[in-house]
GUMAR-10628 format. One line per field, with one value per residue (C-alpha): residue in one letter; x, y, z. Coordinates in steps of 0.1 Angstrom, whole numbers. Layout:
% GUMAR-10628
aa	(a/...);
X	(X/...);
Y	(Y/...);
Z	(Z/...);
% end
This chain:
% GUMAR-10628
aa	(m/m/q/q/w/l/t/f/k/s/k/v/e/i/i/s/q/v/d/s/f/d/s/s/k/a/m/c/n/l/a/a/d/g/v/i/g/i/i/g/p/s/s/v/k/t/a/p/i/i/e/s/t/c/l/n/m/e/i/p/h/i/d/l/s/w/r/p/l/t/s/p/n/p/y/s/a/n/g/t/t/v/n/f/f/p/k/t/e/l/l/v/k/g/i/g/e/i/v/r/q/l/q/w/r/t/f/y/i/l/y/e/n/a/d/s/l/i/r/l/q/d/v/l/k/l/q/e/f/n/a/n/s/k/q/n/t/i/i/v/k/h/l/g/s/g/p/d/y/r/p/v/l/k/d/l/r/n/i/t/d/q/r/i/v/l/d/c/e/t/e/n/i/l/n/i/l/e/q/a/k/e/l/k/l/l/e/p/v/f/r/y/f/i/t/s/l/d/a/h/t/v/d/f/s/v/l/d/t/k/a/n/i/t/t/i/r/l/f/n/p/e/d/q/h/f/l/r/v/l/d/d/w/n/q/y/s/a/s/q/g/l/d/t/e/l/a/p/y/a/v/t/t/k/t/a/l/m/n/d/a/l/s/m/f/t/t/a/i/q/e/l/h/t/t/q/h/i/k/q/t/k/l/q/c/y/k/a/r/q/k/s/e/f/g/f/g/l/i/t/f/l/k/a/k/s/a/n/p/l/l/v/t/g/p/i/k/f/d/s/v/y/g/n/r/i/n/f/t/i/y/v/i/e/g/n/r/n/q/i/e/a/t/w/d/p/e/n/l/f/r/f/s/r/p/q/e/d/r/k/k/a/t/l/q/k/l/t/e/n/v/l/v/v/s/s/r/l/d/p/p/y/l/r/k/r/k/p/k/d/g/e/i/l/e/g/n/q/r/y/e/g/f/s/m/d/l/i/a/a/l/f/d/e/m/k/s/e/f/n/f/t/f/r/f/e/l/a/k/d/k/k/y/g/n/y/d/e/k/t/k/s/w/n/g/l/i/k/d/i/l/d/g/r/a/q/l/a/i/c/d/l/t/i/t/h/q/r/r/e/v/v/d/f/s/t/p/f/m/r/l/g/i/s/i/l/h/k/k/s/e/e/k/n/v/s/t/f/a/f/l/a/p/y/v/p/i/m/s/i/c/g/s/n/h/d/d/i/f/t/r/m/s/p/t/d/w/e/n/p/h/p/c/e/q/n/p/e/e/l/e/n/i/w/d/i/k/n/c/l/w/l/t/l/g/a/i/m/n/q/g/c/d/i/l/p/k/g/i/s/m/r/m/a/a/a/m/w/w/f/f/a/i/i/v/t/n/s/y/m/a/n/l/t/a/f/l/t/t/d/k/m/e/s/s/i/n/s/a/e/d/l/a/k/q/t/k/i/k/y/g/t/l/k/g/g/s/t/e/t/f/f/r/d/s/n/y/s/i/y/q/r/m/w/a/s/m/s/q/a/k/p/s/v/f/e/s/n/n/g/d/g/v/n/r/v/k/n/t/k/n/g/l/y/a/y/l/m/e/s/t/t/l/e/y/q/l/e/t/q/c/d/l/k/k/v/g/d/w/l/d/s/k/g/y/g/i/a/m/p/i/d/f/e/l/r/s/d/i/n/e/a/i/l/r/l/q/e/k/g/v/i/k/r/l/k/n/k/w/w/k/e/m/r/d/e/p/p/c/p/a/k/d/d/e/d/e/a/s/e/k/l/s/l/k/e/l/r/g/i/f/l/v/l/a/i/g/v/a/l/a/y/i/v/a/i/l/e/f/m/w/n/v/r/n/v/s/v/e/e/h/i/t/y/w/q/a/f/k/i/e/s/l/f/a/l/n/v/w/v/t/k/k/k/v/k/p/k/i/s/e/s/d/s/s/r/e/g/t/v/t/r/s/i/l/q/s/c);
X	(1437/1427/1453/1442/1463/1467/1493/1484/1502/1492/1496/1492/1480/1482/1455/1441/1414/1394/1402/1376/1392/1426/1409/1391/1423/1441/1412/1414/1451/1445/1417/1441/1466/1439/1432/1409/1396/1399/1403/1396/1398/1390/1380/1343/1347/1365/1349/1317/1336/1356/1324/1306/1335/1338/1300/1302/1330/1318/1351/1348/1351/1360/1355/1370/1357/1327/1303/1280/1250/1218/1199/1212/1220/1195/1222/1244/1218/1230/1263/1299/1308/1311/1320/1339/1333/1302/1270/1263/1229/1240/1272/1251/1226/1255/1270/1236/1230/1263/1257/1223/1238/1262/1230/1241/1210/1228/1259/1278/1286/1317/1319/1344/1325/1292/1300/1301/1265/1256/1275/1258/1222/1210/1228/1209/1176/1182/1171/1138/1134/1137/1119/1095/1123/1144/1170/1179/1196/1220/1241/1259/1290/1312/1349/1360/1388/1416/1443/1434/1402/1404/1377/1351/1366/1365/1327/1328/1347/1316/1294/1274/1275/1309/1300/1313/1309/1338/1337/1368/1396/1419/1450/1432/1421/1453/1456/1420/1424/1457/1440/1411/1435/1450/1414/1409/1384/1402/1395/1384/1347/1348/1338/1345/1331/1352/1336/1367/1373/1411/1411/1431/1461/1462/1482/1460/1486/1506/1477/1483/1446/1421/1392/1371/1376/1355/1364/1353/1370/1361/1388/1406/1444/1450/1431/1454/1444/1451/1485/1493/1484/1504/1534/1532/1532/1561/1581/1573/1582/1615/1623/1617/1640/1611/1612/1575/1571/1537/1527/1492/1478/1493/1472/1444/1409/1415/1446/1426/1398/1424/1438/1403/1393/1424/1420/1384/1386/1416/1400/1368/1388/1406/1374/1357/1387/1382/1350/1357/1390/1396/1419/1429/1409/1425/1398/1398/1376/1369/1357/1321/1308/1341/1334/1351/1342/1341/1332/1296/1301/1329/1310/1279/1299/1316/1282/1269/1301/1298/1314/1350/1354/1392/1392/1407/1375/1354/1329/1317/1283/1271/1238/1230/1216/1239/1270/1271/1286/1259/1278/1304/1312/1319/1342/1335/1368/1371/1405/1437/1434/1430/1399/1369/1337/1311/1304/1276/1266/1235/1223/1231/1230/1246/1263/1287/1319/1322/1298/1283/1300/1334/1327/1316/1347/1369/1352/1352/1389/1397/1378/1395/1429/1421/1402/1366/1360/1327/1316/1294/1287/1286/1251/1243/1232/1244/1279/1297/1333/1345/1359/1394/1405/1434/1465/1446/1454/1425/1433/1413/1379/1387/1379/1342/1314/1277/1249/1263/1297/1282/1259/1287/1308/1279/1273/1310/1310/1279/1297/1331/1322/1328/1350/1375/1367/1380/1366/1375/1351/1357/1336/1320/1339/1308/1289/1259/1237/1238/1215/1217/1225/1208/1232/1264/1249/1266/1259/1272/1277/1278/1265/1293/1318/1303/1302/1338/1351/1363/1341/1325/1298/1279/1258/1240/1204/1205/1170/1164/1149/1142/1167/1195/1185/1191/1229/1237/1224/1209/1208/1176/1163/1177/1153/1118/1106/1084/1082/1069/1062/1082/1065/1069/1047/1023/1040/1027/1011/1011/976/961/948/914/914/881/865/876/845/824/837/808/783/802/788/752/756/760/728/704/673/652/653/639/610/601/601/579/554/529/522/556/550/535/523/551/526/498/478/476/447/457/495/511/541/545/577/594/617/633/663/696/707/677/676/712/705/676/698/726/703/689/724/735/702/694/664/653/629/613/597/583/546/543/535/564/589/577/580/616/624/610/630/661/656/652/683/702/694/709/739/746/745/765/791/793/797/824/842/843/855/881/895/897/911/947/937/919/950/967/968/981/974/983/999/964/962/996/985/952/968/994/1003/1027/1056/1071/1102/1126/1162/1177/1186/1174/1150/1122/1125/1124/1093/1073/1088/1079/1046/1014/992/974/980/1017/1019/1003/1028/1058/1045/1043/1078/1095/1080/1085/1108/1129/1137/1122/1148/1177/1212/1210/1185/1201/1194/1158/1153/1168/1146/1115/1126/1136/1106/1081/1045/1053/1051/1075/1073/1100/1093/1119/1123/1107/1138/1157/1126/1125/1161/1154/1123/1143/1160/1141/1112/1097/1091/1065/1056/1024/1003/1013/1039/1033/1050/1068/1104/1136/1173/1197/1234/1245/1269/1280/1255/1259/1283/1296/1287/1251/1234/1256/1249/1212/1212/1233/1208/1179/1197/1205/1169/1157/1181/1170/1205/1195/1167/1192/1216/1189/1179/1216/1223/1188/1186/1216/1244/1229/1249/1218/1193/1162/1127/1106/1081/1046/1012/999/1001/970/949/965/955/919/918/911/939/932/956/928/905/929/913/880/897/914/880/865/893/891/853/855/882/861/831/852/863/827/815/842/833/796/804/826/799/773/796/798/761/756/781/763/728/737/760/789/824/833/854/826/802/829/832/795/790/821/809/775/790/812/783/771/744/723/700/680/692/675/670/688/720/723/749/765/766/803/800/773/793/822/799/787/822/831/801/808/843/832/808/834/858/832);
Y	(206/229/254/289/311/310/326/343/347/370/364/392/388/417/414/434/459/452/416/393/361/370/379/345/327/344/336/299/299/314/288/260/273/270/306/313/345/369/407/428/436/474/474/477/456/426/425/407/377/374/378/351/327/332/326/294/280/296/314/346/377/411/442/476/497/519/501/523/501/519/486/454/423/395/369/385/381/358/355/353/389/418/453/474/505/525/514/534/547/558/575/593/604/616/638/652/661/678/700/708/718/742/761/768/781/782/764/747/710/700/663/640/609/591/577/612/618/586/599/633/621/634/667/670/663/696/713/694/702/739/738/766/790/807/813/776/767/739/741/709/710/681/687/669/644/668/674/709/719/756/756/746/767/798/796/801/834/855/834/851/821/813/779/748/711/693/655/641/617/626/629/655/678/699/703/715/740/753/761/776/799/811/821/839/813/808/843/845/847/812/781/746/713/683/649/627/607/610/648/649/635/667/696/727/750/750/769/798/808/820/804/782/745/718/682/648/616/584/585/611/610/627/601/585/549/556/570/539/516/538/537/499/497/520/501/467/482/494/460/443/468/483/520/525/548/566/600/603/624/601/572/567/555/522/516/524/501/473/476/474/445/424/432/423/393/377/384/367/337/335/337/311/289/285/266/248/239/263/249/256/239/236/239/234/258/233/205/206/208/218/243/258/241/272/299/305/301/326/352/347/351/382/398/392/402/432/464/470/506/504/501/530/539/534/507/485/469/450/444/408/401/417/424/461/484/504/520/546/583/610/638/673/692/729/743/725/690/693/713/690/711/683/646/626/590/570/568/602/621/655/669/698/689/722/745/771/799/783/777/813/827/805/815/852/851/850/882/901/894/918/951/946/965/983/992/1023/1051/1089/1101/1126/1122/1086/1093/1124/1137/1155/1190/1192/1220/1242/1221/1189/1158/1133/1096/1064/1068/1105/1111/1105/1113/1107/1085/1053/1058/1068/1038/1013/1029/1026/990/981/999/979/947/956/938/905/913/939/950/977/987/1007/1024/1020/1034/1011/1016/1020/1040/1018/1002/967/951/920/926/901/908/903/878/895/919/955/981/973/938/929/941/916/888/894/895/931/940/921/947/972/1001/1031/1036/1000/985/949/932/896/896/909/885/856/863/881/883/914/926/935/967/997/1021/1017/1036/1036/1050/1086/1112/1144/1173/1210/1234/1257/1289/1321/1344/1383/1391/1425/1446/1448/1411/1408/1429/1406/1384/1416/1430/1417/1436/1468/1485/1478/1502/1530/1521/1535/1549/1552/1589/1591/1567/1587/1621/1607/1591/1616/1595/1602/1640/1649/1679/1690/1705/1680/1706/1729/1717/1736/1737/1759/1734/1696/1679/1647/1630/1607/1627/1612/1607/1587/1567/1556/1548/1526/1508/1503/1491/1464/1452/1451/1432/1460/1476/1513/1533/1552/1533/1544/1547/1548/1516/1520/1528/1498/1475/1488/1484/1449/1438/1455/1436/1403/1412/1422/1388/1369/1391/1392/1355/1350/1373/1353/1321/1336/1351/1317/1300/1327/1324/1286/1283/1279/1253/1233/1234/1211/1183/1152/1140/1103/1077/1070/1107/1103/1071/1087/1117/1121/1158/1154/1131/1110/1089/1073/1063/1042/1008/1013/993/1018/1010/973/978/992/968/937/949/930/959/973/1010/1004/984/1013/1037/1015/1013/1051/1055/1030/1044/1080/1101/1118/1093/1101/1081/1098/1085/1097/1112/1147/1149/1138/1166/1192/1181/1185/1220/1231/1217/1245/1244/1213/1190/1164/1143/1121/1088/1082/1066/1085/1089/1106/1127/1139/1149/1170/1187/1200/1226/1225/1248/1249/1211/1190/1153/1140/1112/1083/1056/1033/1003/995/982/987/996/969/961/937/909/875/847/829/857/850/884/884/875/899/928/921/921/953/970/961/974/1007/1011/1005/1031/1056/1059/1054/1080/1105/1098/1104/1137/1147/1141/1150/1184/1194/1188/1206/1232/1248/1268/1249/1257/1278/1259/1257/1246/1213/1218/1198/1220/1252/1241/1240/1277/1306/1330/1366/1380/1380/1398/1426/1450/1448/1460/1488/1499/1498/1519/1544/1546/1552/1578/1596/1595/1611/1638/1645/1645/1671/1692/1691/1700/1729/1741/1739/1759/1786/1788/1791/1819/1838/1833/1840/1869/1854/1846/1814/1802/1809/1788/1761/1759/1757/1730/1710/1710/1698/1670/1658/1657/1622/1622/1649/1634/1665/1696/1730/1747/1778/1773/1787/1815/1824/1860/1862/1854/1881/1908/1900/1902/1937/1949/1936/1952/1986/1985/1978/2008/2032/2021/2029);
Z	(1284/1254/1244/1256/1233/1196/1174/1142/1109/1081/1044/1019/983/959/933/905/913/882/873/890/877/891/924/925/918/947/970/961/968/1003/1010/1000/1026/1053/1062/1091/1076/1046/1050/1019/991/989/952/946/914/929/963/952/939/971/992/971/974/1012/1015/995/1015/1048/1054/1076/1053/1068/1047/1055/1026/1019/996/974/979/986/993/1008/987/996/990/1017/1044/1072/1053/1064/1058/1083/1073/1098/1077/1087/1071/1040/1049/1084/1071/1045/1072/1094/1066/1058/1095/1098/1068/1082/1115/1096/1087/1052/1034/1000/990/961/959/940/934/917/907/909/944/957/949/969/999/995/989/1023/1017/984/1003/1022/990/991/1028/1020/987/997/1003/977/1004/1004/971/963/932/921/898/886/892/860/856/867/875/863/880/872/845/871/898/876/876/913/913/910/933/960/983/997/1011/993/1000/985/979/962/967/996/974/953/981/984/946/943/972/959/925/944/962/929/919/953/964/998/1012/1049/1039/1022/1041/1030/1042/1030/1032/1030/1062/1056/1053/1086/1067/1047/1062/1053/1069/1037/1020/1044/1044/1069/1051/1073/1065/1082/1079/1094/1106/1124/1151/1172/1165/1199/1219/1245/1236/1199/1208/1229/1200/1176/1199/1202/1164/1160/1186/1169/1135/1149/1165/1131/1114/1094/1085/1088/1117/1116/1129/1145/1116/1090/1100/1074/1082/1065/1087/1118/1107/1099/1134/1149/1126/1134/1171/1173/1150/1168/1202/1190/1179/1212/1231/1210/1212/1250/1244/1212/1194/1165/1138/1102/1074/1040/1013/976/955/928/951/960/996/1011/1038/1069/1101/1122/1097/1105/1142/1142/1122/1143/1175/1160/1152/1186/1204/1228/1216/1226/1238/1235/1197/1177/1160/1191/1201/1172/1167/1137/1120/1129/1094/1070/1092/1086/1112/1129/1158/1150/1157/1132/1146/1131/1129/1122/1113/1108/1121/1159/1169/1175/1173/1174/1171/1154/1160/1151/1187/1202/1168/1167/1198/1202/1220/1239/1256/1234/1252/1247/1210/1206/1222/1202/1170/1178/1188/1151/1145/1173/1157/1129/1125/1113/1080/1077/1042/1037/1013/1016/1020/1048/1076/1076/1065/1053/1050/1081/1077/1091/1114/1106/1101/1110/1089/1088/1086/1090/1107/1114/1077/1082/1106/1107/1121/1108/1124/1157/1157/1150/1177/1201/1192/1197/1231/1241/1232/1248/1280/1262/1232/1223/1188/1165/1132/1101/1077/1040/1011/985/952/930/956/953/979/965/938/917/880/858/829/848/872/901/930/933/960/997/992/968/994/1019/994/982/1017/1015/1045/1074/1080/1058/1071/1057/1048/1036/1034/1043/1013/1005/976/997/1025/1002/1000/1032/1068/1084/1119/1137/1121/1139/1122/1108/1078/1047/1012/1011/985/983/965/961/981/962/953/970/945/947/958/950/978/961/951/969/942/914/916/916/883/862/883/889/858/869/898/874/855/881/863/895/895/859/869/900/882/855/880/893/924/939/939/973/994/1016/1041/1049/1068/1038/1016/985/983/957/953/953/965/952/978/952/943/932/969/980/948/953/989/979/953/978/1005/982/972/1009/1018/1043/1027/1029/1052/1023/995/960/955/917/899/874/902/923/893/887/924/925/895/911/943/925/905/937/954/924/921/958/962/930/945/977/958/935/964/982/950/945/980/978/943/954/980/953/932/957/931/950/985/981/958/943/932/915/897/885/868/840/844/874/867/895/899/924/930/902/915/950/971/964/927/935/956/927/901/921/936/928/939/909/918/923/891/872/888/878/843/842/856/835/802/810/788/798/826/860/879/896/905/941/965/963/926/932/958/935/906/928/938/903/883/877/889/910/880/895/927/941/959/987/1021/1049/1070/1042/1034/1071/1069/1038/1052/1082/1059/1026/1036/1001/1001/1018/1025/1008/1022/1044/1040/1011/1028/1060/1062/1081/1079/1090/1092/1065/1073/1059/1063/1097/1108/1143/1157/1144/1177/1197/1173/1175/1213/1213/1190/1212/1243/1225/1214/1250/1263/1237/1223/1186/1190/1204/1175/1150/1166/1167/1129/1116/1135/1157/1133/1103/1085/1070/1091/1101/1088/1111/1133/1117/1126/1112/1075/1069/1092/1077/1042/1052/1065/1042/1039/1049/1023/998/1022/1034/1009/1028/1060/1040/1025/1060/1074/1046/1049/1086/1081/1055/1078/1105/1081/1069/1105/1115/1085/1093/1129/1119/1095/1122/1145/1119/1115/1153/1155/1127/1140/1177/1169/1188/1178/1160/1190/1214/1192/1189/1227/1232/1206/1218/1254/1244/1221/1250/1274/1265/1292/1275/1249/1239/1222/1222/1189/1202/1223/1258/1260/1294/1307/1305/1268/1265/1282/1261/1231/1241/1246/1213/1197/1214/1203/1168/1169/1183/1156/1131);
% end
């Protein structure tokens, strides 16, 4: 009966990693001893000679190392070698997929040798995949020979992207990270992805950092099967008196693969031994045609063998042609050793190990341990210093108030149902929004605070731009806006009461040049018989006195005409010429009056950006280093390019360091010769109290304000959802109304009609003199009428021999009786008035 169980004995040969001859000699010695299989070596330089010798002698060869071969060796096809290490192409694909799942748009690659670039070739292809986007940039740097890596790491101190892929030997990881910590490259905002499969053997806790470190490995040190295998090994080691006890995280990938290779290889031999007798064959390298009897059969059986799920590195399958391992699992670890976030394998690809909600809570748990820092800048109404009450000491967030603080508080209240957050406002040191300086190759302002890890959020009137979007993430816009033009209203001029006569000055002197009276007195035709019934009158009468001549002249000017007309040829010629002249002068006056009344309205010099671009009299500028300046600088629109050229070349400079200075410059520049281009929301805030300013034209663009945060910030989706809910509830609109109107220290401008409609109406200030002339003329007419009435009363009293008061009474009663339309030549006197008259007469005679 065939023996069912075999015993195995190992023999170890230590060979040179670079000497192929020495390796070949060691191989021949093992073959002479009748080995059933060869495991190793790990050296890339000596492995080919061993593989070639094993193939020639048909001895099973087991490899445990990564081979940097991008294409298979045709001589190794159907050979006697199997490699328990994952196939190069598949491992490279897995590493690339993991980095892609990290969603790093921009990151640095630090590599140690040429093999690193082979492992990272799929990672480098991510740049090609995102070649059309500037937001996806991969920067590759060589670490150097070490052990001092500071010269390379120093270049990363001012980087805007705190994401680093590190590929190096396992023994160098801790040294590199310790030097990075010295250079403040292990701040909480930094994220590292380490490609070494033995990174789990490194204790990152000694670094004492909160930087996010992601690693990978081929097995789980906390798996129960692995722990049982490790316990069996430690017990065997102790029984043999060996001091080689291993901790779970001290087991390297090669050790785990060695365990799986020995387990699977010996099991295959045992199974094959049940059908055919396996025995040792001693072979001589220098004798031709000496081959192992069971080599090919054993390797073929091993390649076709079903995967064993109880192996430390999981089930194993081999490529039937080249013997490469095609079934393995990569564990993605976040943090120090034990937290498995996801797995990747060639069949199921990338899978998260925990539900998304659990992963989200675990990630956000780190944030709740500390207060979130919110970077901002003082610029009402977004943020301003709070005025303390008597005896009040302001600390922390109590120092400030404004729209930004209320919005952050509302957002955190909206998210409190899931997370308990606290926040602290801090001001940007340089008081800037955040722009990239080409000279220093670094960012400033609020964006720098985010990139340097001094703040997790940044909020103010911070515009979302493509440049900022490349280095930080933004929330959903909480406010929409555009660039508007701020200009000064036209100054009100002191208008004369008789301004309406100004266009009439050139013709005033003509009224005094009336020679009609001379013409009529010289013309015999205008001397007429005053009594037509008398055939031979002794006197002739001329009706064209000064009064009638002036009336004829005035009637022609007023386009009213006259009831009496001249008869003489000379007078008619003069009158015709005067009428023609009056037509021209009257119409000229009307035209001049219209122009005079609309002159101020026509002086409204700009109504749009196009008007600004076409003229050179009015200077215009914007905030220095702001998004508005960037908009004009980078615009491809011809009008905006022309405006940028004008602004950049203007002397003195038309740019201002802050919006407040820009507003003051608009107010203080005489005759409205300066306009300021600013964002519409800030402009609206200024117009609430700056009554002498106005907004010109429509928005030049459309954009939004957002909350800045680190790229891939864990709270981004929660903040976006909270902003949308606040917008739907109208909370953001109420906050804007509160800080734009209700919380103002300055008195608001009075409510006005639509300024555009008002600008089209003619002002009555210039016409008030006409009403004054009308009132004076009517008053004079009343005075003359009263004087004429009183003179008529006097004449009646004299002619009728009655007293003045009797005549006044009679004439007054007749004037008030509006129903009587005819008046007798001689007024009717009552008897009582007559008796009183006689009495008065007799008394007068007696006195005489």
